C-alpha positions in Angstrom: -244.5 -210.0 -49.4 -247.9 -209.4 -51.0 -246.2 -208.4 -54.2 -244.2 -211.3 -54.8 -246.9 -213.9 -53.8 -248.9 -212.4 -56.3 -245.9 -212.2 -59.1 -245.3 -216.1 -58.1 -249.1 -217.4 -58.8 -250.0 -215.2 -61.4 -250.4 -217.3 -64.5 -248.2 -215.0 -66.6 -245.5 -214.9 -64.4 -242.8 -214.1 -67.2 -244.6 -211.0 -67.5 -245.0 -209.7 -64.4 -241.5 -208.2 -63.0 -241.5 -206.9 -59.6 -240.6 -203.2 -60.9 -244.1 -203.7 -63.4 -245.9 -204.5 -60.3 -244.3 -202.2 -57.9 -245.3 -199.5 -60.4 -249.1 -200.1 -61.1 -249.3 -200.3 -57.4 -247.9 -196.7 -56.6 -249.7 -195.5 -59.5 -253.1 -197.1 -57.8 -252.2 -195.5 -54.3 -251.7 -191.9 -56.1 -254.8 -192.1 -58.4 -256.8 -192.8 -55.2 -255.7 -189.7 -53.4 -257.1 -187.0 -55.3 -257.7 -186.2 -58.9 -254.4 -184.2 -58.7 -252.1 -187.1 -58.0 -250.7 -189.3 -60.0 -247.7 -191.5 -60.8 -245.3 -190.7 -63.7 -244.1 -193.9 -64.8 -240.3 -194.4 -65.5 -241.3 -195.1 -69.2 -242.9 -191.2 -69.6 -240.5 -189.9 -67.5 -237.8 -191.0 -69.6 -239.9 -189.7 -72.6 -240.1 -186.1 -71.2 -236.3 -186.2 -70.4 -235.5 -186.5 -74.3 -238.4 -184.5 -75.6 -238.5 -181.3 -72.8 -241.4 -179.7 -74.7 -243.6 -182.6 -75.4 -247.1 -182.0 -73.9 -249.2 -184.9 -73.5 -252.4 -182.9 -72.4 -255.4 -183.2 -75.2 -257.5 -180.1 -74.4 -260.1 -180.7 -77.1 -260.8 -184.3 -76.2 -260.7 -183.3 -72.1 -258.0 -185.9 -71.3 -254.1 -186.2 -71.1 -252.2 -189.5 -71.9 -248.8 -191.3 -70.2 -246.8 -193.6 -71.5 -246.1 -196.9 -69.0 -244.6 -200.2 -69.8 -247.2 -201.5 -72.0 -247.8 -198.9 -73.9 -249.7 -195.7 -74.1 -252.6 -195.1 -71.8 -255.2 -192.1 -70.6 -253.5 -190.7 -67.3 -256.3 -188.1 -66.6 -259.6 -187.1 -68.0 -261.2 -183.4 -67.8 -264.6 -183.6 -65.5 -266.0 -181.5 -68.5 -264.7 -182.8 -71.3 -266.0 -185.2 -74.3 -263.6 -188.3 -72.8 -265.6 -187.8 -69.7 -269.0 -187.5 -71.2 -268.4 -191.0 -73.0 -266.9 -192.5 -69.9 -263.4 -192.9 -70.4 -261.6 -193.6 -67.5 -257.9 -193.0 -66.2 -255.6 -196.0 -66.5 -257.6 -197.2 -69.5 -255.0 -198.5 -72.0 -254.6 -196.9 -75.8 -255.0 -199.8 -77.7 -255.5 -197.8 -81.4 -256.4 -194.3 -82.8 -258.3 -194.7 -85.7 -257.6 -198.1 -86.7 -253.8 -197.7 -86.2 -252.2 -199.8 -83.3 -250.6 -197.7 -80.8 -247.0 -198.9 -79.2 -244.7 -197.1 -76.6 -241.9 -196.3 -79.4 -244.6 -194.5 -81.4 -245.8 -192.0 -78.7 -245.1 -188.9 -80.0 -247.2 -190.0 -83.2 -249.6 -191.1 -80.9 -249.9 -187.3 -79.2 -249.9 -185.9 -83.1 -253.1 -188.0 -84.0 -254.7 -186.9 -80.8 -254.4 -183.5 -82.0 -257.1 -182.1 -84.1 -259.5 -178.9 -84.5 -262.5 -178.7 -83.1 -265.6 -180.8 -84.6 -263.6 -183.9 -86.0 -264.0 -187.4 -84.4 -261.3 -189.6 -83.2 -261.8 -193.3 -82.7 -260.3 -195.2 -80.3 -259.9 -198.9 -79.0 -259.2 -198.7 -74.9 -259.0 -201.2 -72.5 -260.1 -199.6 -69.2 -259.4 -201.2 -66.1 -262.9 -201.4 -65.5 -264.0 -203.7 -68.2 -262.7 -207.2 -69.4 -262.8 -206.1 -73.1 -261.4 -203.6 -74.8 -264.1 -201.0 -76.4 -264.2 -198.6 -79.1 -264.8 -195.5 -77.9 -265.4 -192.2 -80.6 -264.7 -189.0 -79.1 -265.8 -185.5 -81.3 -263.2 -182.8 -80.6 -264.3 -179.6 -79.2 -263.0 -175.9 -78.9 -262.1 -175.7 -75.2 -261.9 -172.8 -72.9 -258.9 -173.6 -70.2 -261.1 -172.7 -66.9 -260.1 -173.5 -63.2 -263.3 -172.7 -62.1 -265.8 -175.1 -63.4 -269.2 -174.2 -61.5 -270.3 -171.3 -59.4 -273.6 -171.6 -57.3 -275.4 -169.9 -54.8 -276.9 -172.7 -52.4 -279.0 -170.7 -50.3 -278.9 -166.9 -49.0 -275.9 -167.2 -46.9 -274.2 -169.9 -48.5 -272.2 -170.0 -51.9 -270.3 -173.1 -53.9 -266.9 -172.5 -56.2 -265.8 -175.6 -57.5 -262.4 -175.4 -59.2 -261.7 -178.1 -61.7 -258.1 -177.9 -62.0 -255.3 -174.7 -61.0 -253.8 -172.7 -63.3 -252.4 -169.6 -64.1 -255.6 -167.8 -63.5 -257.0 -169.4 -60.9 -256.7 -166.6 -59.0 -258.4 -164.4 -60.8 -260.9 -166.6 -61.9 -262.2 -167.0 -58.2 -262.4 -163.6 -57.8 -265.1 -163.3 -60.6 -266.5 -166.2 -59.3 -266.8 -164.7 -55.7 -268.2 -161.1 -57.2 -270.8 -163.6 -59.3 -272.0 -165.1 -56.1 
């Protein structure tokens, strides 16, 4: 009932199909659960089915991108990467990469344009969900060591803290090493 009221009262009702509202509502609900839960839009699911080897993660920028009805967007931001340091938020629409407009049809080229060696700069025009206008963000690619354990700290004599940034193949071995370090 709420979705239908929003759709009917929105000034651009023609663009707000019920399916689009539901997809974005699901995206918001899952994103609010924890950093590991996300919604894969139907457009992205179809693209991944068409291109089985496609990898939307860009480790050198600390982000992964997705595809939704309005084009490419930042699907996730790694906590210690260049994107996080620049304040890039998940859900931000990617409007341009190095001055070239992005489109859903050109998604594979968007991924290719973002894959660069360490030290190279990439400039993106992003529309953050938290900002009224799109903003230009310049990120410097860096060599990224894929690690599951992000932080190991001894809080006091009897309390240690190990923060897992992500789950991966080497997670168990890294956790064991972190506990040995404590």
